[in-house]
N, C-alpha and C positions, 0 to 999 in steps of 0.2 A: 506541045500545046502552044498555040499562038493566041495572043490576046489583042484586042483592039483597045482603042482609048475609051470604048464604052464600058458598060457594066457587065459584059459577058465576054467569054473567051471561046475560041474554037479549039476543040480537043480532037486529036487523032485517035484512032482505035487503039493503037498500042499504048499510047500515052494514057488513053482513057482507062485501059485495063489496069495499068500500074497505079495510076493516081486514084482510081476507084477503090482499089484495095486500101490504099493509105487513107483515103477519105472515110471509108467504112470503119476502119480502125479508130480514126479520130472521132467519128460519130459515136461509136460504142463507148469510147473513153469519156467523151463529153457527157453521154447519158448516165454512165456510172458515177461520174463526179457530181452530176446534178442530183442523182438519187442520194448519194452520200451526204451532200450538203442539205438536201431536203430532210433527210432522216435526222441529221444533227440539229437542224433548226427546230424540227418537231420535238425532239427530245428536250431541247433547252426550254421551249415554250411550255411543255408539259411540266418540266421541273420547276420552272418559275411559277406556273399556275398552282402547282401542288404546294409549293412553299408559301405562297400567299394565302392559301385557303386551308392550311392545316387547322383542324379543330383545337381550340384552347382547352387545356386540362382543367376540368371542373374541380373545385375544392370539395373535400369530403366532410360534410357537416358532422357526421358521427365522430370522426377523428378529432375535429376541433372541440366538440362537446366533451370528449373523453379527456383531452388535455386540460380544458378549463376545470372540469370536475376533479381531476387529479391535483391541480394547483390549489383548489379550494380545500380539498382534504388535507393537503400538507399544511396549509395555513392554519386550519382548525386544529390539527395535531400540535403544531408548534405553539399556538395560543394556549391550548390545554396544558401543555408542559409548563409554560411560563406561569400560567395561573395557578397550577398545582404547587409549584415551588413557592410562589408568593403566599398562598394560603398556608402552607406548612410553616413558613417563617413567621407569619402572623400568629398562628396558633401557638407556636413555641414561645413567641414573645409574650402573648397573653398569659400563658401558663406561668412564665417566669414572673410577670408582673403580679399575677394573682398570688403566687407563692410569697413574693416579697411583701405584698400588702398584708397577708395573713401573719407573716412574721412580725411586721411592724405593729399590727393590732395586738398581737400576743405580747410583744415587748412593752407596748404602752399600757396594756391591762396589768401586766406584772409590776411595772414601775408604779402605776397608780395605786395598786393594792399595797405595794410595799410602803409607799408614802403614807397611805391611810393607817397602816399598822405602826409605822414609825411615829406617826402623830400621837398615837396612844396605844402603847403595847399591852396595856392591861385589859383591853376589850377588843372584840372582833368587829372591825369596821367593814362596811360594804361600799363599793364604789358604784356610782351612777353618773355618767357623763362627767362633769367637772366638780363633783362633790363626793364627800365621804359621809356615810350614815352609820349610826350606831343605835341599836335598840337595846334597852336595858332588860335585865332579868328581874331586878327588884321592882317594887312599886313604891311610889312616893306621891306627894301632893304636887300641884302644878308648879308652885314656887320652888319647892325642893328640887324638882326635876330640872327647872331652869338653872338653878345654881350648880347642879351636877354637870350639866353641859358646859357651863362657863369654866368649871374647873378642868375640863378636858380641852379647853381652847376652842370650843364650839358653841352652838346655840340650839335651842329647840327648833325642830325642822320648820322651814318656810317652804310652802308648796306653791309653785308658780305656774304649773302646767298640768295638763291631763296626764302626760307621760310620767311626770314625777309623782303625781297622785297615785297612779297605778303601781309604781315601784314601791312607794311607801306603804300602800295597802298590802302589797305582797309580803314585805318583810314584817309587817304587823301581824299577819295571819288572822286568826279569829279573836284576838284579844282586843284590848282597848288601851291606846297609848296617847299621852299628851302630845300636842303639837304646839308650835309657837304662835298661836293666834289667841288674842285676848280682847274682850270687850272693854273699851276704855271710855271714860266719861268726857264729854265735851261740854263746856259751859256755854249756855245759850245767851245770846245778846238780845233776844226779843223781849217784849214787854212782860211776858208771862214769867220769865226768870226760871223756867224749868230746864233741868239738865238734859242734854242729849247724849246718846251713846253711839259709839262707832267701833267696828272691829278693826284691829290693827295687828300687824305682825310684830314680833319682838324687836325688829330693827326699825320700827316706826313707819314702815310702808303699809299702804292700803292693799287689800287683796285684789289681784287682777284675774284670779281664777277661783271659783267657788265650787265646793262639792258637798254642800249641806244635805243631810237627810231630808227628804221631802216634808216630813211632818213637823219639823222643828220650827219654832218661832225665832226669827233672826235677832230680835232685840228683847231678850228676856230680862227679868229683874233678879239680881243677886246670883246669877249664874254666869260669871264673866269669862270662863276658860274653855277652850275648845280641845277636843280630842278626836282621833279617828277610831271608829268603832269596828266591831267584827264584820259588819257588812261593807266595809270599805268606804263609808261616808262620814262626814263630819257631824259631830254632835257636841254638846256642851254640858258642863257640870260646874257647880260652884267650887268644889274642891273634892278631895278624896284620893285615896291611894290608887294609882294606875302606873303602868309602864310608861316610858317616854322614849322619844326618838330624837337623837342629836344629829346635827348636820354641820359640816365644815367644808369650806371650799378648798380645792386642790391648789 
């Protein structure tokens, strides 16, 4: 093969045959290399494209809801356990306090009754709130009844409330008993010079609670002493034998 300085060469037949084979082989190898490179490039592009466009995994709403529901159930269960323990402790404490309160009341009642009996062991006294009461078996006049109460370190009962009135009426039963209320004379300072009368308790105080029988006259003449009758209301009598009720403070 001889070449010129130009862009082509002159090839002889023998050279052309040998070199043609070589060139043909080179062409096939070049084509095969090009195919391999093309296939590799196509594979890379497909892989890159596939990697870029893979669909994102969608969250499962049912699974999320189940997790949230499970967490709420656990919290409710834990709260129920804590609340149950708290309630049990509270109930036990309340029961203990109730028992202690009953014991204290029982002890107080016993001590109060013991005090009432120690005050006068010859009679049966009954306690109501902060006072002891005694109702007689015998019957005497109002003045004699008053003296009997004094001898016991007490006084004829003074009733200051509806509750005390109900208690006194209960221990009186259906009888008639003197109470410590008396109609006392008050000298008038007006021009007529007539005396006035006023109900007073044996300690000198004025009544702040009244339980008179409806039909009675509040300011009678010559009937100065009050008693509690069988109907549980106050009445009055000048004198006469009746039971009486004494009272002393604890």
